[in-house]
N, C-alpha and C positions, 0 to 999 in steps of 0.2 A: 437274796438268793445266795446259797452257799455253793462253793466250787463243785461239790458233789452232785449238784443239780444241773450241771452245764456240759454234759458229755457230748451234746450235739453242736456245741459252739467251737467247731474245729478251727475256724479262722483265727481264734485268739492266739494260737501258737503255730500257725502255718508258715511255710516258706513259699512265697509266690514267685513264679518265673514267667515273664511275659515274652512271647515270641510272635513273629509274623511267619506264617507258613511259607510264603513265597521266597523268603530269604534264608530258610533253615537247612533244607537238604533237597536236592533235585535228583530223583531216581530215574527219570526217563531222558535226562540230558537235553531238555528243551530250553534250559536256562531259567526255569521257574521252579521254585521249591514246591513240594506237594505233600499231601497228607500221608502218602505211603512213606515218604522220607521221614516225616515227623514220627510216625509209628516206629521206624527203625532206630530213632535216636532217643526214645523214651527211657531206654536203659541208662543212657548218659545222665539224664535228669534224676532218675531214681538213685544212681550211684552218688550223684552230687548231694542228694538229700532233699530235693524239691518235694513238697507235699501238695502243691496246687499249681496247675498249669493254667495260665491266662493266655487265651488265643486272641490275637488282633483280628479284625474283620476278615473273614474268608468267603463272604457272600458274593454272589455275582455283582460286578461293579465295573463302571467305565475306568476305574483306577485313576481318577483325576485328583484324589486326595487320599492316597494310600489305602484305598478300600473303605474309607469312611463315607464315601458317596455310594450308598447301597441301592441296588436296583431290584433286589429280591431278597426279602428277609427269610425265606423258607428254603433257600438253596445253598449250594456250594459252587463257587466259581469253577467252571470246567477245567481251568488251568491247574487247579489244585487237586482235582479228583471228583468224587461223588459223595452223596450222603452215606453210601455204604462204607466208603473210606473213613468218613467222620465217625461212624459207629465203631469201626475197628480201632480208631485212635482212642475213643472213650473206653472201650473194653480193655485195651492194653494198659492205658493209664490207670484205670481202676484196679486192674490185677496187680499193679505195682504200688498200690496204696496212694495214688495221686488223685486228687479231685481235679476237675476241669471247669473253668469258668470262661465265658465268651463275652465279647463286647456287645452291649445293647446300645445302639445308636439310633435313637428315635426322636431327637430334636429336629432332624431333617432327613430327607431322602436325596438320592440323586435326581437331577432333573430328567433323567432317563427312566425313572421308575414309572410303571404303568399308571399309578395313581396320579402322578403329576401330568403325564401326557394326556390322560383323560380329563383332568381338571381344567386344562387349558382350552378344551374344545368348546365349552359352553358354560354360561353362568348357571344353567340348570342341571349340569352334571352332578351326579351323586358325590363325586370326588372333589368338587369345587371347594366345599367347606372342609376338606382335609388339609388345606393350606391357608395361609394368611394373605388376604388380598385387600387392596385399597385402590381408590381412584386417584389418589394423590399421595405425595410423601408427607408424613406428619412433621410439623415443625420441631417436635421434641424427639426425633428419631435418634437412637443411640449411635455412637461411632462404631465403625467396623472393628472386629477383632483383628483384622489383617489390614491395617491402614496403608501398608505399602503395596497391597494387591487389590483392594477394593475401596471405592470412594463413598460407600454407604452400605446400608443394610436393606435398601429397597431397590428393586430392579423392575423395569417395565418389560412386560412380555407382550410382544406384538400380536401373537395369536389370541391371547386371553383378553387383551385390551385393558389390562390393569397392572398395577405394581404388585409384586409378591415379595414377602420378607425373606431374607437370608441372613441369619446372624453370622454365618461364616462366609464361604465362597458363594458366588452367584449361581454356580451349578448345583448348590445344595439348598433348595427351598425348604423353609421351616414348616414342619407339620403344625397343625392347630391342635395341640395336645389338650386343649380345654374342651374339645368337642367329644361328646359321648361315643360317636362312631369311631373316631380315631383311637380313643382309649380302648374300645372293644377290639380293634385290630391289634393294638400293642399287646393286649392280654393274650390274644391268640398266638402271637409270636413267642411270648414267654412260655406259654403252655406247650407249644410245639417242641422247643428245645429242651425244656424240663422233661418232657416225655421221652426224649431220646437219651436222657441221662446226664444232661448238663447239671453242674452243682451250684450254679449261680451266675451272676452277670456283673461285669464291670460297666457301670452306667456312665456313658460319655456326657460331658458338659452338662452336669445336673442343673446348675442355675438357669441354663437356657431351656432345658427340657420342660421345666414347669413355669416358663415365662409366657403365660397366655395373656389375653387382654385384661383379665381380672387381676393380674399380678401373680406373685408366687403362690402356688397352691400346694401346700404341704399335705393337705388331705389326699392329694393324688399319690404322693410318695407313700403315704401310709397304706393306701389301697394296693399299690404295686407290691409293697413288702408283704402285706397280708395274703395277696394272691400267690406270690412265690412260696411263702411258707406253707400254705394249704396244699399246693400242688406237689411240693417236695420239702418235707419238714426241715431238713438241714441245709437248704439252699440259702444263699446270701446275696446281698447287693453291695458291691464295692464302688463307691461314688467318687467321681472326679469333681471336686469342689475347691477351686482355687480362690479362696476368699480369706480375709482375716478371721482369726479364731472366733470372735464374737458372732460373726455372721455365719461361719461354718458350722458352729455348734447346733444351729437350728435344724440343719439337715440330718442330724441324728434322730430328731424327733423329741418326744417328751422324756420324762425321767426314766422311762423304761426302754428308751431307744427304739421306737417303733417305726422309724423311717429307714434311712440307710444303715446297713449293718456295719460297714467300714468306710473310712475316708482316708485318702492320701493326706499326709501332713505336708502341705506345700509351704507353710510358714517356716517350719524347722528346716526344710530342704533349702530354702532360699537363704536363711540365716546361716546355714552351714557353709555355703560358699562365701559369704561375707567374712565369716570367721577364718576360713582358709586363706582368703586374700589378705587379711590383716595378721595372720598367724597369731590369733587371739581368740580364745574360746568364748569371750563375753557375748557376742551377738547370738550364738546358739544357746548359751546358758540362759540368756534373758528370754528367748523364745520358749524354751522348755519350762521355765518358771511360770510363763503366762498360758501354757497349754491347759485348756479347761478339762475338768473331770468329765468323764463320760460314763454311761450306764455299763453295768458289768458285761452285758451281752454285746456291746459295741467294741470297736478296735480301731487303732490308728495304723495306717500303712506307711512304714518308713522306707525311703528310697533315696538312692544317689542320683539316678538318671532315669528318664523314661523315653518313650518313642518320639516325643515332640521336641521342641526346643527346650533348653534349660531356661525356663521362664524366671525372670527376676522382677516381675511387675509389682510385687509387694514390698520391694525395697524402695527407699527414696531415690530421687534422681542422682544425688551425690553418691549414695551407697552403690547404686547400680554401676555408676562410672568406675568406682573402685574395683568392682568385680570384673567389669569389661577390661580395664587396664591390666589386671593381673592375669586373666585367663582367656581373653578374646581381644588381643591388641589389634588384630587386623579386622577391617570392616567386614570382609567376607565370612568371618567367624561369628557374626551377629545376625539377628533376624528380627523383624517386626519392632525394632527399636526397644526391645525389652528382653531378648533372649539370646542364648549362646547355642551354636550348632555342634559343639564338640562333646566328646566323652571325657570322663574324669582323667584317665591315664595320660592322655595327651595334654590336658590342661595342667597337670602336675609334672609334665615333662618326663614321664616315666619313672619318677622317683619311687622306688618300691616301698620305702618307709612311710611316705605320706599316703600312698594309695592304700596300703594295708591298714594304716591307722584309721582312715575314713571308713572302710568296710567293717572293721572291728567295732567302731563307734555305732554305726547304723544297726548292727545286729544286737548290740547291747542295750539299746534304748527301748523303753516300754512300747510294745506294739508288735507288729508282724513285718518282717523284711520283705521287700518286693524287688526282685532282680530283673533287669532287662537283659535279653539274651546277649551272650558274649562278655558280660561283666565278669563271669566266673574265670575268664582267662585274661582279662585286662585288655580287651579289644579297644582300639581307637577308632576315630571316624576317618572318612576318606577326605584328605585335605584338598583334593581336586574339586570337590563339591562345595561351592561357596554360597552363603546366604540362603540355605535351604535345609529343611528338616531331613532331607534325604541323606545328608552327610553321615548320619548315624544308622541309617537303614540299609546296611551293606550285608553281603553274604556272610553267614556264620563261617568261622575259620576252623575247619576240622583238621586239616593237614597243611603241609608246606607246598602242596602242588599249586600249579598256576591258577586253577579254579578254586583254591582253598579247600579242596575236598567237598565243596558244595555242589559243583557241577563240572562235567567235562564238555559242556557246550562251548561253542565259539564265544569269546568274550563279548562280541557285538550283540549276541543273542541273549545274554544274561540279563535278568531283571534289574540288576545293579552291578556296578563295577566292584571288584574286590579291592579292599583297602590297599593303598600304596604307601611307600615310605617306611619309616621306622616301626610302624605297627602293622606292616604287611604280614600275610600268613607265613612267610619264610621265617619271621621272628616270633610271631604270636599264633599258636594253634593248639588245639586240644590234644592231638596225638603226642606232641613233644612233652607237654606239661603232665600228661597222665603218667609218664615214666620218670618224672623228676620229682622226688619227694620234697624239694624245696620250692616248687613252682607255685605260682599264684593260684592255680586251680586247686592244688592240694591245700593251700591256705584257706580258701573259701570253703572247701569241703570240711575242713576242721572247724571253721567258724559255725557252719550249719550244724555239724554234729554237736558242738558245745551248746549252741542255742537251743536245739531240740531237747537237750538234757537239762535245760534250765527253764522249766515252764513258768517260773516266777516272772520272767521277762514279759510274757504275754498276759499274765494275770495280775502282776503286782503294781504297787504304787511307787512313783518316782520321788526320790529326794536328791537334791543337789548338795554335795558334801563340801564343807568348808576346807579350804587349803589356800596357801598364800599366793599362788601364781595365776594370773589372769589367762595365761596361755593354756592352762590345764583345765579340762572338764572332768571332775570326779563326781560320780553319782552312784546311787544304790537303787535297786528295785526289790521291793519286799512284798511278800504275800504269805499266806499260811502254807504255801508250798515250799518256801525257802527264801533266802536272801542272796542277791548277787551284788557285788561291788565292782565298778570298773573305773579306769582312769585313762585319759587320752591327752597327749601333749601336742598342741598345734604348732609348737616352736621348733626350730632346727637344732637347738642345743638342749641338753638334758636339764632335768629338774629333780630336786629332792624335796620331799614333804612328808607330812604325817596325815593319815586318814583315821578319823575317829568313827568307829562303827556304832551306829545308832542303837542304843539299848544293850550294847555288849555287856556281858556279865561273866562270872566265873564259870568255867567249863566250855565257853565258846571257843571255836577254832576257825582259822582262816586258811584256805588252800588256794594257791594260784591255779588257774584253769587252762590258760593257753600255753602251748609249747609241748614238747615231747615228754617232759618229765615234770609235771606239776609239783611244786615244792611247798611244804608247809611254811606258814608265815608266823612270826612271833607276835602274838597279840598281847600287848603290854598296856595295862590300865585302860582297856577298852579301845585301843587303837593300834596301828602298826605303821612302820616307816616304809616309804615307797621311793624308789629311784627309777625314773623313766628317762630313757635316752631321747635324743632328738626325734620328734615325731613318734615317740614310743607309745605303747598301749598295753594294757593288761586287764584281765578279769580275775576276780577272786570269788570263791564260794565261801560264804559264812555258814558254818555248821554249828547249829545250836544244840544244846544238850537234848538227847533223846532222838535226834534226827539220824537217819541211816542213809545219808546221801553219798553218792559215789563221786569223788573228785575226778 
């Protein structure tokens, strides 16, 4: 497939932005963010350069797991608004050139879902086989994903008189996704939201979604992908698959990539933090060298942080301890014995050099960047919230007002407390940074602009470039659309080295991309000299003869 045949593959060069409606903007001052507030802030995202909005669950829910315990797949939680408000968000986003994807959470439902409530009543209920039941706990039952909160994955239900499976919390019974009627219901859910104008789905906990009694069923993922494509040709599936690369690759499907469209790169994400802890790029370099090739229509999602804990479960115990010691020295900053509850700026003690280096790196790696709300201004977590994912699920900081410009409600009525301490809205907010040309917001905006002007990052092939310093990651991304070279220094002191441009010949030119005044670089015998300061970073465009690229 040539690049000219792939105009519908918008996700290859998209900039994703994940937010939770309830913590974004509250327009009626009840303390809970709403869809009307989101619609009012879409201009902020358009100005930032976001091209795809990813919405966390907004469905009716008891809210025992941040909305991932869904009570009705076809509605909007009344606290956030109505389906009409959702349609208005979709229309406004599309008018501004943004796609919208939503969470597909069908591994489990809330125990308050009508299906489960009906399933409990009788073995003869139509909904009994919507869930997984047993008379006893199997000897080979897997361990809970939350060992500090649950003692297993089977729970006895007094009303039903049987055990039901819950891969996550006990109030989230697993659906029997291997049953035809359950699959038919899931297809209806997909069809409903696609008909409303959704552009795709972020698929939650994919390895658990297809874990029926018969084991992994990749045929089901192919069916879902085919259904989504038929209903809306350019729709996509972004999957959460936190597995080693060799296992993760299977979830893209065959050589044509006919299962998940995109996957988050959890391996590189976790090795990034080990590299930061060691101030040595080697762990990340090794991960990128082992990253498997994927089909042209597939893509990796590169990210710094997400809405859950910063999981480190693919690191060894010793490596995990290194990262804990560096970035989560206090027990309350850790969760589930495998993760960190903090955001990057606080972990790096607010050092602007390191923070900017990390985001520059993420945007320069082959794939599509995924931002979590507030990252564009360098938000931190709430240090008063310990041992909980909620530490990073705080109100968006729009202004320096007491309610962060999120809400004028009484603080006791707000869905979450505003961040306190050095990362409080008095110090970190959108309003101040919009008017400061040197702010982090303006830096991220420039990164996005540069990324969007370099489609080779989304389409190209990665090469790790030789240079003598282990603390430096130098790489290129090359496609028929162009070539980009980038270098990032993980150490606090500067480094000087030479980069040889692969295939460079007479007439090639190199121009630096980041900064207000990109300067030409002297290309000498196929290479050029680089000087990076402590935690320094830079991108260069390689302009080959005949190219009409704008630096």
